[in-house]
C-alpha positions in Angstrom: 0.0 -0.4 0.1 2.9 2.4 1.0 4.4 2.0 -3.0 0.5 2.9 -4.6 0.7 5.6 -2.0 4.4 7.0 -3.1 3.6 6.2 -7.1 0.5 8.2 -6.5 2.0 11.3 -4.9 5.1 11.0 -7.2 7.2 10.9 -4.0 11.0 10.7 -4.6 12.8 9.2 -7.3 9.1 8.9 -8.6 9.0 12.3 -10.3 11.3 11.0 -12.7 8.1 9.5 -13.7 6.9 12.5 -16.0 8.9 11.5 -18.4 7.0 9.1 -19.8 5.3 12.2 -21.2 8.1 12.9 -23.8 8.9 9.4 -24.9 6.4 9.5 -28.4 8.0 12.9 -29.2 11.2 11.2 -29.0 10.3 8.2 -31.1 8.1 11.0 -33.7 10.9 12.6 -33.8 13.3 9.3 -34.4 10.7 8.6 -37.1 10.4 11.3 -39.3 14.6 11.2 -39.3 14.3 8.4 -40.2 11.8 9.2 -43.1 13.9 11.7 -44.0 16.8 10.3 -44.2 15.4 7.1 -45.8 17.4 4.6 -43.9 14.0 2.6 -44.0 11.4 2.0 -46.7 8.9 5.0 -46.8 6.1 3.0 -45.8 7.8 1.2 -42.7 8.6 5.5 -41.6 5.0 6.2 -42.2 3.5 3.7 -40.0 6.0 3.9 -37.5 5.3 7.6 -37.7 1.5 6.9 -37.1 2.3 4.5 -34.9 3.8 6.5 -32.4 2.1 9.1 -32.3 -0.8 7.3 -31.9 0.7 4.9 -28.9 0.4 8.6 -27.1 -3.1 8.6 -26.4 -4.0 8.1 -22.6 -4.5 4.8 -20.9 -7.8 3.2 -20.9 -8.3 4.4 -24.5 -7.4 0.7 -26.3 -9.6 0.7 -29.0 -6.6 3.6 -30.7 -3.9 1.3 -28.9 -4.4 -1.7 -30.4 -4.1 -0.5 -33.8 -0.9 1.5 -32.8 1.0 -1.5 -31.9 -0.2 -3.2 -34.7 0.9 -0.5 -36.7 4.5 -0.2 -34.5 4.7 -4.7 -35.9 4.2 -3.9 -39.2 6.6 -1.4 -39.4 9.1 -3.1 -37.6 9.0 -7.3 -38.0 10.3 -6.8 -41.7 13.5 -4.6 -40.7 13.9 -7.6 -37.7 13.5 -10.4 -39.9 15.9 -8.5 -42.5 18.6 -7.8 -39.5 18.2 -11.8 -38.6 18.6 -12.7 -42.0 22.2 -10.1 -42.6 23.7 -11.4 -39.1 22.8 -15.6 -40.3 24.5 -14.5 -43.8 27.9 -12.4 -42.4 28.3 -15.7 -39.6 28.1 -18.1 -42.7 30.8 -16.5 -44.9 
C-alpha cells in the first residue's frame, strides 16, 4: 500500500515518471529522421510515425492503442527479419 501511495503522489525519484510523457515526442522525432534519411523504406517510416503518435493516447483508450501497436509491429517486423537474415549471412561467410 505504501508503494502505491508514493507512486500516485510522485514522491522521491518517482517524479521521473513525468519523463514518460516525452517518449512519444522522441519517437516521433526519430520517425521523422528515419523518413528524411531514407534509412528505412518510406512505408515503414510512415507506419512508425503514425503508430507512435497513436500510442501517445492516454490509458483506457484501447481502441486506439491496439491499432497503434499493430502499425508498429507491421513497421518493425520486416526490419527485424532483415537484421536476422543479414546476421546469419555474415556468420556463414
